[in-house]
C-alpha positions in Angstrom: 3.6 -19.3 -55.1 5.5 -18.1 -58.3 4.1 -15.9 -60.7 4.9 -14.2 -64.0 3.1 -11.2 -65.5 3.1 -10.3 -69.3 1.6 -7.3 -70.9 2.4 -5.1 -73.9 3.0 -2.1 -71.8 5.3 -3.8 -69.3 9.0 -2.9 -69.8 9.9 -6.6 -69.1 7.9 -9.5 -67.9 7.5 -9.3 -64.1 8.4 -12.3 -62.1 8.1 -12.9 -58.4 7.0 -15.1 -55.5 4.4 -14.6 -52.9 4.6 -16.5 -49.6 1.7 -17.3 -47.3 2.0 -16.0 -43.7 2.9 -18.8 -41.4 4.2 -21.1 -44.1 6.9 -23.3 -42.5 9.1 -22.9 -45.6 9.8 -19.1 -45.0 12.6 -19.7 -42.6 14.6 -21.7 -45.2 13.5 -20.0 -48.5 15.5 -16.9 -49.2 14.5 -13.8 -51.3 17.8 -12.2 -52.6 19.7 -13.7 -49.6 17.4 -12.7 -46.9 14.2 -14.0 -45.3 10.9 -13.2 -47.1 9.9 -9.7 -45.7 6.3 -9.4 -44.3 5.2 -7.4 -47.4 5.7 -10.7 -49.4 3.7 -12.8 -47.0 0.1 -12.8 -47.8 -2.6 -13.3 -45.2 -5.1 -16.1 -46.0 -8.7 -16.6 -45.0 -10.0 -20.1 -44.2 -13.3 -20.9 -45.5 -15.0 -23.8 -43.6 -18.7 -23.2 -44.0 -20.3 -26.0 -45.9 -22.4 -23.6 -48.0 -19.3 -21.5 -49.0 -17.4 -24.7 -49.9 -20.3 -26.0 -52.0 -20.8 -22.7 -53.8 -17.0 -22.6 -54.6 -17.2 -26.1 -56.1 -14.7 -27.6 -53.5 -15.0 -30.8 -51.4 -13.6 -29.4 -48.3 -12.3 -26.2 -46.5 -10.1 -23.9 -48.6 -8.2 -20.6 -48.3 -8.3 -17.5 -50.2 -6.1 -14.4 -50.3 -5.8 -11.1 -52.0 -2.5 -9.5 -53.0 -2.1 -6.3 -54.9 0.6 -5.7 -57.6 1.7 -2.3 -58.7 3.7 -2.5 -61.8 5.7 0.1 -63.8 4.8 0.1 -67.4 6.0 2.0 -70.6 3.4 4.6 -70.0 4.0 5.1 -66.2 4.6 8.8 -65.5 8.3 8.4 -64.5 9.1 6.2 -67.6 7.7 8.6 -70.2 10.4 10.6 -72.0 9.6 14.3 -72.2 9.0 15.8 -75.6 12.3 16.9 -77.1 14.4 14.7 -74.7 16.4 11.7 -75.8 15.6 8.4 -74.3 
């Protein structure tokens, strides 16, 4: 899954890709000339319970995942220019 994050405090837009653990495309899709590292491979949870499916508004089983992003912004401590210093 490709993504792009925009926010006024970001130094530049953040673009990237998340792979799903076990995806058969991983061995043939390269990230910077190498295979996708495990840190970029999200674990998914399969939801098969009919009640969960109905509550989520789906017709059949579905998967979910969580993936955290930590982004450097203009106000991140290591990007702030100290007073009196030149940027």
